[in-house]
C-alpha positions as CSV (number, residue, x, y, z in Angstrom):
1,X,108.7,110.9,54.6
2,X,107.8,109.1,57.8
3,X,104.4,109.8,59.5
4,X,103.4,108.8,63.0
5,X,99.6,108.7,63.3
6,X,97.5,108.0,66.4
7,X,94.6,105.5,66.2
8,X,92.9,107.0,69.3
9,X,91.6,105.0,72.3
10,X,88.8,103.1,70.6
11,X,88.8,101.4,67.2
12,X,89.3,102.3,63.5
13,X,86.3,104.8,63.8
14,X,88.7,107.1,65.7
15,X,90.7,107.7,62.5
16,X,90.9,111.4,61.4
17,X,90.2,112.6,57.9
18,X,93.9,113.7,57.7
19,X,95.1,110.2,58.7
20,X,92.9,108.5,56.1
21,X,94.2,110.9,53.4
22,X,97.8,110.4,54.3
23,X,97.5,106.6,54.5
24,X,95.9,106.4,51.1
25,X,98.8,108.4,49.7
26,X,101.5,106.3,51.5
27,X,103.7,103.6,49.9
28,X,103.9,101.6,53.1
29,X,101.4,101.3,56.0
30,X,102.4,99.8,59.3
31,X,100.6,99.2,62.6
32,X,102.5,99.1,65.9
33,X,100.4,97.1,68.4
34,X,102.7,96.3,71.3
35,X,102.7,99.4,73.4
36,X,98.9,99.4,74.0
37,X,95.8,97.4,73.6
38,X,93.8,98.5,70.5
39,X,90.1,97.6,70.3
40,X,90.0,98.0,66.5
41,X,90.3,95.5,63.6
42,X,93.2,95.4,61.1
43,X,90.8,94.3,58.5
44,X,88.5,97.3,59.0
45,X,91.5,99.6,59.1
46,X,92.6,98.2,55.7
47,X,89.1,98.8,54.3
48,X,89.1,102.4,55.6
49,X,92.3,103.3,54.0
50,X,92.3,101.0,51.0
51,X,95.8,99.7,51.7
52,X,97.5,96.6,53.1
53,X,98.6,97.1,56.7
54,X,101.8,95.4,58.0
55,X,102.0,94.6,61.7
56,X,105.2,95.7,63.5
57,X,106.7,93.8,66.4
58,X,108.7,95.5,69.2
59,X,112.0,94.6,67.6
60,X,110.9,96.3,64.4
61,X,110.8,99.7,66.1
62,X,113.7,99.1,68.5
63,X,116.6,97.0,67.4
64,X,115.6,97.0,63.7
65,X,114.2,100.5,63.4
66,X,116.9,101.4,60.9
67,X,115.1,99.4,58.2
68,X,112.1,101.6,58.4
69,X,114.1,104.8,58.7
70,X,116.0,103.8,55.5
71,X,112.7,103.1,53.8
72,X,111.4,106.6,54.6
73,X,114.3,108.1,52.8
74,X,112.8,107.4,49.4
75,X,109.2,106.3,50.2
76,X,106.2,107.6,52.1
77,X,105.8,105.5,55.3
78,X,103.0,105.8,57.8
79,X,103.0,104.0,61.2
80,X,99.7,103.8,63.1
81,X,100.0,103.7,66.8
82,X,97.2,103.1,69.4
83,X,96.3,106.3,71.3
84,X,98.5,109.2,70.6
85,X,101.8,108.4,68.7
86,X,104.1,110.2,71.1
87,X,102.7,108.7,74.4
88,X,105.4,106.0,74.1
89,X,109.1,107.0,74.3
90,X,110.0,104.5,71.6
91,X,108.2,106.7,69.1
92,X,109.9,109.9,70.2
93,X,113.3,108.2,69.5
94,X,112.1,107.5,65.9
95,X,111.4,111.1,65.3
96,X,114.8,112.1,66.8
97,X,116.4,109.6,64.4
98,X,114.6,111.2,61.4
99,X,115.8,114.7,62.5
100,X,119.4,113.4,62.7
101,X,119.3,112.0,59.2
102,X,117.4,114.8,57.6
103,X,114.3,112.7,56.8
104,X,111.0,114.6,56.6
105,X,108.5,113.5,59.3
106,X,104.9,114.4,60.4
107,X,103.0,113.6,63.5
108,X,99.2,113.3,63.5
109,X,97.9,113.4,67.1
110,X,94.8,111.6,68.4
111,X,93.1,110.9,71.7
112,X,95.0,109.0,74.4
113,X,94.3,107.7,77.9
114,X,96.3,110.7,79.2
115,X,93.4,113.0,78.1
116,X,90.5,110.5,78.2
117,X,90.8,109.9,81.9
118,X,89.4,113.4,82.6
119,X,86.0,112.0,81.7
120,X,86.1,110.7,85.3
121,X,85.8,114.3,86.5
122,X,89.2,114.4,88.0
123,X,91.1,117.7,87.4
124,X,94.1,117.5,85.0
125,X,96.3,119.7,87.3
126,X,95.7,117.4,90.3
127,X,97.7,114.5,88.8
128,X,101.2,113.6,89.8
129,X,103.7,111.4,88.0
130,X,102.1,108.4,86.3
131,X,103.4,104.8,86.9
132,X,103.1,101.5,85.1
133,X,102.4,98.5,87.3
134,X,104.5,95.7,85.8
135,X,103.7,92.0,85.1
136,X,105.3,89.8,87.7
137,X,107.5,88.0,85.2
138,X,108.9,91.3,83.9
139,X,110.0,92.6,87.3
140,X,113.7,93.2,87.4
141,X,115.0,94.3,90.8
142,X,112.9,96.1,93.4
143,X,109.8,98.1,92.8
144,X,110.7,100.9,95.3
145,X,110.5,103.6,92.7
146,X,106.9,102.8,91.7
147,X,105.8,102.2,95.3
148,X,107.4,105.2,96.8
149,X,106.4,107.3,93.8
150,X,102.7,106.6,94.2
151,X,102.9,107.2,97.9
152,X,104.7,110.5,97.4
153,X,101.8,111.6,95.0
154,X,99.3,110.7,97.7
155,X,101.3,112.6,100.4
156,X,101.1,115.7,98.2
157,X,97.4,115.2,97.7
158,X,97.8,114.3,94.0
159,X,96.1,111.6,91.9
160,X,98.2,108.8,90.3
161,X,97.4,107.3,87.0
162,X,98.4,103.6,87.1
163,X,98.9,102.0,83.7
164,X,98.7,98.3,83.5
165,X,101.6,96.5,81.9
166,X,101.1,94.3,78.7
167,X,103.2,91.9,76.7
168,X,101.3,91.5,73.5
169,X,103.8,89.3,71.8
170,X,103.5,86.7,74.6
171,X,99.8,87.3,75.1
172,X,100.2,88.5,78.7
173,X,98.2,91.3,80.2
174,X,98.0,92.6,83.7
175,X,94.5,92.4,85.0
176,X,92.8,95.1,87.0
177,X,92.5,92.8,90.0
178,X,96.2,92.1,89.9
179,X,97.0,95.8,89.8
180,X,94.8,96.4,92.9
181,X,96.4,93.5,94.7
182,X,99.8,95.1,94.0
183,X,98.6,98.4,95.5
184,X,97.1,96.6,98.6
185,X,100.1,94.3,99.2
186,X,102.5,97.3,99.2
187,X,100.4,99.4,101.6
188,X,99.8,102.0,99.0
189,X,96.0,101.8,99.5
190,X,93.7,100.2,102.1
191,X,91.0,97.7,101.5
192,X,88.2,100.2,102.2
193,X,89.8,103.0,100.3
194,X,87.9,104.2,97.2
195,X,89.8,104.2,93.9
196,X,88.9,104.9,90.3
197,X,89.0,102.3,87.5
198,X,88.4,103.3,83.9
199,X,87.8,100.3,81.7
200,X,87.6,100.5,77.8
201,X,87.2,104.2,78.1
202,X,86.1,105.8,74.8
203,X,84.4,102.6,73.5
204,X,81.0,101.1,73.7
205,X,82.3,98.8,76.6
206,X,83.3,101.8,78.7
207,X,82.9,101.5,82.4
208,X,84.1,104.0,85.0
209,X,84.0,102.8,88.6
210,X,84.6,104.7,91.9
211,X,84.5,102.1,94.6
212,X,86.4,100.5,97.5
213,X,89.5,98.6,96.4
214,X,88.3,95.5,98.3
215,X,85.2,95.4,96.2
216,X,86.8,96.2,92.8
217,X,89.4,93.5,93.3
218,X,86.6,90.9,92.9
219,X,85.2,92.4,89.7
220,X,86.0,91.0,86.2
221,X,86.7,94.1,84.2
222,X,87.6,94.4,80.5
223,X,91.0,95.6,79.2
224,X,92.4,98.0,78.4
225,X,91.9,99.7,81.7
226,X,93.7,102.0,84.1
227,X,93.6,102.4,87.9
228,X,93.7,105.8,89.5
229,X,94.8,106.2,93.1
230,X,93.1,109.5,94.1
231,X,94.7,112.2,96.3
232,X,92.7,115.0,97.9
233,X,89.5,115.4,96.1
234,X,88.0,118.8,95.2
235,X,84.3,118.9,95.9
236,X,83.5,119.1,92.2
237,X,85.7,116.0,91.5
238,X,83.9,114.1,94.3
239,X,80.5,115.1,92.9
240,X,81.4,113.8,89.4
241,X,82.7,110.5,90.9
242,X,79.6,110.0,92.9
243,X,77.6,109.8,89.7
244,X,79.6,106.7,88.7
């Protein structure tokens, strides 16, 4: 069996009782840490489940995923993923591969940024398509699809969740200020336009800010973080944001 288990948006304290039980009963425990920043500790995770945890690189779940699939044919394998396990398309492809090969699988869901952002007070049904703002060195070709996509959301009065790109293996992370500069330079937002930033949401370092872009761009904010370009605000959304 192969199990995909979410670690939630904070640290190892976000583990569910089901996840702890399944991990204790597994033959192999892996941790995928390249799709998102996780604020937890591998050492503490190992203490919680009483098992050794092996870190997976991107190549282990992409080019070399067959090794893990083969392992799950005869052993019980659990892969921990920051946030919710199916928020990244890479993990959906693993489940599809299990289905094709007749391998039992299980998904244990957990909190993710896609649900946690509603602590801002913004309404779930007011969000349009989300976008990831890329690191400069990872840009291939033009960025029209991202730029036009966010502008289209705004035109329709919808909010846009902007995820910040990361490259864990090369220790590169897009900072909040760089994401805002991208939005400003591409005329998506204006300097005096208020936007939302949610930093380390769900953790003791959590900070939610609703402020002018020109002011936030000078702040030093912790990662992980997201930037939300707001559309037309409902009066109850605005009332919540004013409290931040």
